[in-house]
C-alpha positions as CSV (number, residue, x, y, z in Angstrom):
1,X,154.1,101.1,146.5
2,X,152.4,103.3,143.8
3,X,153.2,107.0,143.7
4,X,150.7,109.7,144.5
5,X,150.2,110.7,140.8
6,X,149.4,107.1,139.9
7,X,146.7,106.7,142.6
8,X,145.2,110.1,141.7
9,X,144.9,109.1,137.9
10,X,143.3,105.7,138.5
11,X,140.0,106.7,140.0
12,X,139.7,109.4,137.4
13,X,140.1,106.8,134.7
14,X,137.6,104.4,136.3
15,X,135.0,107.4,136.5
16,X,135.4,108.3,132.9
17,X,135.0,104.7,131.7
18,X,131.9,104.3,133.8
19,X,130.4,107.5,132.3
20,X,131.1,106.4,128.9
21,X,129.5,102.9,129.5
22,X,126.5,104.4,131.1
23,X,126.0,106.9,128.2
24,X,126.2,104.0,125.6
25,X,123.7,102.1,127.6
26,X,121.3,104.9,127.9
27,X,121.6,105.7,124.1
28,X,121.0,102.0,123.2
29,X,117.9,101.6,125.4
30,X,116.5,105.0,124.3
31,X,116.4,103.8,120.7
32,X,114.1,101.0,121.8
33,X,112.2,103.4,124.0
34,X,111.7,105.9,121.1
35,X,110.2,103.1,118.9
36,X,107.9,101.9,121.7
37,X,106.6,105.6,122.4
38,X,105.9,106.0,118.7
39,X,104.0,102.8,118.7
40,X,102.2,103.8,121.8
41,X,101.2,107.0,120.2
42,X,99.8,105.3,117.1
43,X,97.8,103.0,119.2
44,X,96.3,105.8,121.3
45,X,95.3,107.5,118.2
46,X,94.5,104.7,115.9
47,X,92.8,102.0,118.0
48,X,89.5,103.9,118.4
49,X,88.9,103.4,114.7
50,X,88.5,99.6,115.2
51,X,85.4,100.2,117.4
52,X,84.1,103.3,115.6
53,X,84.1,101.4,112.2
54,X,83.0,97.8,111.6
55,X,85.7,95.6,110.5
56,X,83.7,94.6,107.3
57,X,84.0,98.3,106.4
58,X,87.5,98.8,107.7
59,X,89.0,95.9,105.7
60,X,86.7,96.5,102.7
61,X,87.6,97.5,99.1
62,X,86.4,101.0,99.0
63,X,88.1,104.0,100.5
64,X,85.9,107.0,100.4
65,X,86.0,108.6,103.8
66,X,83.6,111.5,102.9
67,X,80.9,108.8,102.3
68,X,81.7,106.6,105.3
69,X,83.8,104.0,103.5
70,X,87.2,103.2,105.2
71,X,88.3,100.1,103.4
72,X,92.0,99.8,103.7
73,X,92.6,97.0,101.5
74,X,93.2,99.0,98.3
75,X,95.8,100.9,100.3
76,X,97.5,97.7,101.6
77,X,97.5,96.0,98.2
78,X,98.7,99.2,96.6
79,X,101.6,99.6,98.9
80,X,102.5,95.9,98.6
81,X,102.2,95.9,94.8
82,X,104.4,99.0,94.3
83,X,107.0,97.9,96.6
84,X,107.3,94.4,95.4
85,X,107.6,95.5,91.8
86,X,110.3,97.9,92.8
87,X,112.2,95.2,94.7
88,X,111.9,92.9,91.7
89,X,113.4,95.7,89.5
90,X,116.1,96.8,92.0
91,X,117.4,93.4,93.4
92,X,119.2,92.1,90.2
93,X,120.5,95.7,89.4
94,X,121.6,96.4,92.9
95,X,123.3,92.8,93.4
96,X,125.2,92.9,89.9
97,X,126.4,96.5,90.6
98,X,127.7,95.4,94.0
99,X,129.3,92.4,92.4
100,X,131.0,94.7,89.8
101,X,132.3,97.2,92.3
102,X,133.7,94.6,94.7
103,X,134.9,91.8,92.5
104,X,135.4,93.1,89.0
105,X,136.2,96.8,89.0
106,X,139.9,97.8,89.4
107,X,140.9,99.7,92.5
108,X,140.8,103.2,91.0
109,X,137.4,102.7,89.6
110,X,136.1,101.4,92.8
111,X,137.1,104.4,94.7
112,X,135.0,106.6,92.3
113,X,132.0,104.3,92.0
114,X,131.5,103.9,95.8
115,X,131.1,107.6,96.7
116,X,128.9,108.1,93.6
117,X,126.4,105.4,94.8
118,X,126.4,107.1,98.2
119,X,125.6,110.5,96.7
120,X,122.6,109.0,94.8
121,X,120.9,108.4,98.4
122,X,121.2,112.1,99.0
123,X,118.8,113.1,96.3
124,X,115.5,114.4,97.9
125,X,112.4,112.1,97.1
126,X,110.4,115.2,95.9
127,X,112.9,115.8,93.2
128,X,112.7,112.2,92.0
129,X,109.1,112.4,92.2
130,X,109.0,115.5,90.0
131,X,111.3,113.8,87.6
132,X,109.0,110.7,87.6
133,X,106.2,113.0,86.6
134,X,107.8,115.0,84.1
135,X,110.0,112.2,82.4
136,X,109.0,108.7,83.4
137,X,105.3,109.0,83.3
138,X,105.0,110.2,79.8
139,X,107.4,107.4,78.6
140,X,105.5,104.8,80.4
141,X,102.2,106.0,78.8
142,X,103.6,106.2,75.3
143,X,105.7,102.9,75.4
144,X,103.1,100.7,77.0
145,X,100.1,102.4,75.4
146,X,98.6,103.0,79.0
147,X,95.7,105.5,79.6
148,X,97.9,107.4,82.0
149,X,101.5,107.4,82.7
150,X,100.8,107.8,86.6
151,X,100.8,104.1,87.2
152,X,102.1,101.4,89.6
153,X,105.0,100.7,87.2
154,X,106.1,104.4,87.1
155,X,106.0,104.6,90.8
156,X,108.0,101.3,91.1
157,X,110.7,102.6,88.8
158,X,111.2,105.6,91.1
159,X,111.2,103.5,94.1
160,X,113.7,101.0,92.5
161,X,116.0,103.9,91.9
162,X,115.7,105.1,95.4
163,X,116.4,101.7,96.9
164,X,119.5,101.0,94.8
165,X,121.9,102.9,96.9
166,X,120.9,101.0,100.0
167,X,121.0,97.6,98.3
168,X,124.3,98.3,96.6
169,X,126.1,99.7,99.7
170,X,125.0,96.9,102.0
171,X,125.4,94.0,99.4
172,X,128.9,95.3,98.7
173,X,129.8,95.4,102.3
174,X,128.5,91.8,102.5
175,X,130.7,90.7,99.7
176,X,133.6,92.5,101.1
177,X,133.2,90.6,104.3
178,X,133.8,87.2,102.6
179,X,137.2,85.8,103.5
180,X,139.9,86.1,100.8
181,X,140.8,82.4,101.5
182,X,137.3,81.5,99.9
183,X,138.3,83.1,96.7
184,X,141.9,81.6,96.8
185,X,140.6,78.2,97.5
186,X,138.1,78.3,94.5
187,X,140.7,79.5,92.2
188,X,143.2,77.0,93.2
189,X,140.8,74.3,92.5
190,X,140.5,75.5,88.9
191,X,137.3,77.7,89.1
192,X,137.3,80.8,86.8
193,X,136.8,84.2,88.2
194,X,133.0,84.2,87.5
195,X,132.5,80.8,88.8
196,X,134.3,81.8,92.0
197,X,131.9,84.9,92.2
198,X,128.5,83.2,91.7
199,X,129.3,79.7,93.3
200,X,131.5,80.8,96.2
201,X,131.5,84.5,97.0
202,X,127.7,85.4,96.4
203,X,126.3,82.3,98.3
204,X,128.8,83.1,101.3
205,X,127.4,86.6,101.3
206,X,123.9,85.5,101.0
207,X,122.7,86.7,104.5
208,X,124.1,90.3,104.0
209,X,122.5,90.5,100.5
210,X,119.0,89.4,102.1
211,X,119.5,92.2,104.8
212,X,120.2,94.7,101.9
213,X,117.0,93.6,100.2
214,X,115.0,94.0,103.4
215,X,116.5,97.4,104.1
216,X,115.8,98.4,100.4
217,X,112.2,97.2,100.9
218,X,111.9,99.2,104.1
219,X,113.1,102.2,102.2
220,X,110.6,101.7,99.5
221,X,107.5,100.9,101.6
222,X,108.0,103.9,103.8
223,X,108.5,106.4,100.9
224,X,105.8,109.1,100.6
225,X,106.3,112.0,98.3
226,X,107.5,110.1,95.4
227,X,104.9,107.6,95.1
228,X,102.1,110.3,95.9
229,X,103.5,112.2,92.8
230,X,103.8,109.2,90.4
231,X,101.4,106.5,91.2
232,X,98.0,108.4,90.4
233,X,96.6,108.2,94.0
234,X,93.6,106.1,92.8
235,X,92.4,103.8,95.6
236,X,91.6,100.8,93.6
237,X,92.4,97.1,94.1
238,X,95.4,95.9,91.9
239,X,94.3,92.3,91.4
240,X,96.2,91.3,88.2
241,X,99.2,92.0,86.2
242,X,97.1,94.7,84.1
243,X,97.0,96.8,87.3
244,X,100.7,97.4,86.8
245,X,99.8,100.1,84.3
246,X,97.0,101.5,86.2
247,X,96.9,104.0,89.0
248,X,97.1,103.0,92.7
249,X,97.4,104.4,96.2
250,X,99.7,103.6,98.9
251,X,99.2,103.9,102.7
252,X,101.9,106.5,103.0
253,X,100.5,108.6,100.4
254,X,97.1,108.5,101.8
255,X,98.3,109.6,105.2
256,X,100.2,112.5,103.8
257,X,97.5,113.6,101.4
258,X,94.5,113.6,103.9
259,X,96.1,114.2,107.3
260,X,96.1,117.9,107.0
261,X,92.4,118.0,106.0
262,X,90.8,115.9,108.7
263,X,89.4,117.2,112.0
264,X,91.3,116.0,115.1
265,X,89.4,113.2,116.9
266,X,87.1,112.4,114.1
267,X,86.7,108.9,112.6
268,X,88.7,109.9,109.5
269,X,91.5,111.1,111.7
270,X,91.5,107.8,113.7
271,X,91.3,105.9,110.4
272,X,94.5,107.5,109.1
273,X,96.3,106.5,112.3
274,X,94.9,103.1,111.9
275,X,96.5,102.9,108.6
276,X,99.7,104.0,110.4
277,X,99.4,101.1,112.8
278,X,99.0,98.6,109.9
279,X,102.1,100.0,108.2
280,X,104.1,100.0,111.4
281,X,103.2,96.3,111.9
282,X,103.9,95.2,108.3
283,X,107.4,96.9,108.4
284,X,108.0,95.2,111.9
285,X,107.1,91.8,110.6
286,X,109.2,92.1,107.4
287,X,112.2,93.1,109.5
288,X,111.5,90.5,112.1
289,X,111.4,87.7,109.5
290,X,114.6,88.8,107.9
291,X,116.4,88.9,111.3
292,X,115.1,85.5,112.1
293,X,116.0,84.0,108.8
294,X,119.6,85.5,109.1
295,X,119.9,84.3,112.8
296,X,118.9,80.8,111.9
297,X,121.3,80.6,109.0
298,X,124.2,81.9,111.1
299,X,123.3,79.5,113.8
300,X,123.2,76.6,111.4
301,X,126.6,77.7,110.2
302,X,128.0,77.8,113.7
303,X,126.7,74.4,114.4
304,X,128.4,72.9,111.4
């Protein structure tokens, strides 16, 4: 028979475990609930613009709200152009840095570089935007003989720098998760260190690197202050590579710059929330596509 002390402790342990499990469930579901509430709020405030403004006007190429033009295409294309350019710059730098930290650097240097990379993520975006205006923009104007330094390329450079800590950290974790047996097997078959890295380790960590790119893209497409200060804020259509050295305007910069000046409940007010809906859906689609791609790859690997 159990003693009286043991019988009194057992119900208390079960009750504590139940409270902890319930709290974890509530916190987990609350995260989904908060996202749904944010999307519901965007719908309530933004959907009216879709019947107040004709679709031809709403998806036109001119954004002049004071004159009744609410074309969102320059803002969508501007955001996409700046973000894709930033990712093209940040991807090779981030992956190569992660490979160096995990596979090449000695242990003592790795312990220095990893905290330094994490510190880079803590620099305020407004400070980086100010640095871009004062230092990067004049250099871009002089080097590329551009009419102004506040261009898509200047904004992409700042966003690439802001995306690097995320890409490096997640990619380095993905490389670290590759089993040591993969490296040992490749070296035992006569492969060099670099052949092992590029033909074994990096392909094995491909899904993690893809997730790093998607997280970096989410960091870039949602940035506001830096792009608003560096890209020039001109709502124009970037249709060719020459637009890389011309001003542009993003969706986030438009919302931040104009939300404080509009009357609540007006067409312009609802149009800004409509831009928020488009931005929310684009971000959701990007993350969903990345998650599905990684899930399919893992499923195929499991079937094999």
